[in-house]
N, C-alpha and C positions, 0 to 999 in steps of 0.2 A: 817360132823360135825363142825359147824362155832365155830371161836373160842371166847371165853369171852374176849370182847373187849369193852372199855367205855371210858366215859371221866366223871371225877366229881371234886369237889373241891378239893385242896390239903391238905392233913393232915400232922402235924409235921415230921411224919416217912418219910414222901416223899421227905424231904428237901435233904439229901444227894444224892439220885437219881439225882433231880434237879441240885444241883451244878455239878455234874459229866456230866450232859447232856450239860450244859451251856459250862461248861470249854471246852470238846471236841469240842465243836460249834466255841467257841470264837477263839480256836488254828487254826481251818482250817478259819473260814470266816475271821480273824481280822489279820493274818499273814502279811498283806502287808502295815498296818496303826499302829501295835503296835511291840514294843521291842520284839523280840524273849525271851529274858531271862526274861523282864518283865512279859510274856505270861508264861513262864516256872515256875517263882515263885509264882503264884498266889496259894494261899492255901485253898485247897478245902473243909476242915474243917470249916474255918472263913467263907466262902461262904457259906456252907450249914447253918451254924449258923445263917446267916442274913436272909436265905430263911426262916427256923425255924420261926423267928421273924416276917418277913413278914405275914405268915401262920397264928401265933397265934395271933399277936397284931398289925395287920396293921394302918399306920398311916391314914386312911379314912376308914370308913365302905365299901367304894363302892372300895377297893384296893381288889380284891380276884386273887389269885393262883389258876389257874386249870391243871390237869393233864390228858395225854392221856394215858390208859393202856390196857396190855394184862393181863387178871385175875389180879393178885396184883404187876406186873412189870411195872414200870413206862417207857414210851416210847417218852416222850415229854411233855412239860407245856407253858402254857400261863400265862401272867399276865395281867390283864384287870383294870384300873383306869379311874378317870376323867381327861379329856385333861388339860394341862397347858401350851399349847400354847399361846403367846399372842393374838391371833386370835380366841380363843376357848372361848365356853360358858361352864364352869366346870358344868353347871346343866344339860345341853341338850346335850354334847359332850364328848364322852367316847373314850378309845383310847386301843389298843393292843400294850403294852408296850415291851413286850418280847412274842415270840412266836417261839419256838424250837422243831422238830422233831428229835430225833437222826438218824445220816445218816445211820445208819444199818437197821434202821424203816421205811424209807421213801417209800413211793409207797403203804403202809399197811392200809392206809385209816385212819390213827391216825389224821392225820393232818386235814382232814375233819370234823371228830368227833370234834376234839379240836377246831377247827376254828367255828364250831355251837355252841358248849358250851358258848365260849367267849361271841359269838354273843347274845344267850339266857340269859348270866348273864348279860350283857350289858344293854338289852332291861328290864329285872326284876328288875334293877336297877333307871330305869327310863331315861335312855339315849335314845336320839332319832337320832343319829349321832354318827358314829364311825370311827377313823381315826389310821392310822397304818403306821409308819415310815418305810422305806425299802431303805436298800444300791440300789445306783443308779444302780450297776452292778448286784444287785440277780435278774436276768431275770426269774429264777424257781420260787422263791417264787412271783414275781409279776404277772406270769402267772396263778399261782395256786390264787393267790386274785382275777385278773380279771374275771377267771372263776366262781367264787363266788359271783361275782359283785359289786368289788372293783373298784373306777377308782382313777387316779390321781386328784387331785384338785388345782395343779397348786403349791402347797409350795414345797419349797425344803431347804435344809440346810445343811452346812458343819459341820461335828466335828472334833476338833484337837486330831490326835493322836501323834506320835513321830514327833520330830522336821520334819518339810517338809512335814508330812503326813496328807491327811485329809482323812476323810469318807465322801462321798458325798450321801445325801439320797434325796430321793422325799416323799411325804405322800400321800396314797391314802385315800379315804373316802367312805364311804358307809351310806344309809339311815336305820336307824333301825325301823321304824315307819312301 
């Protein structure tokens, strides 16, 4: 019998689960660019409060949070919104701003379902192109995205971390039409 798996728009009650998944991911993915004490001091309750606010009163009607589930248990989340890059058209270009599947549930199909839900949501909001910034060293996610039709568009950036630490990112894109 197949598990009851799905992806849907997030509800306010999902915020604590989103916050926990995000913090767990950040602690492993950004340990090289963020101070260990800063990561340890992040307040899960405050972050959950911010996610609840984004879910209930997003700053733009096209800012949407989606979750991947088994029954009612959240295993990952994605955030989609208009792209604010200097070379973007905020009417036509959407972005996946966050996309995290709990490390304990990788390889169970949640990523594929969630990515499709993100694409469907961006399309429904009238975007014709999507972009997704990934760490330049995140080969696993880049390979996953490439298998779904995403490709680098030549853009890159560096985000400041702790003094002397930078997170290098590459931008992927895909057509939604």
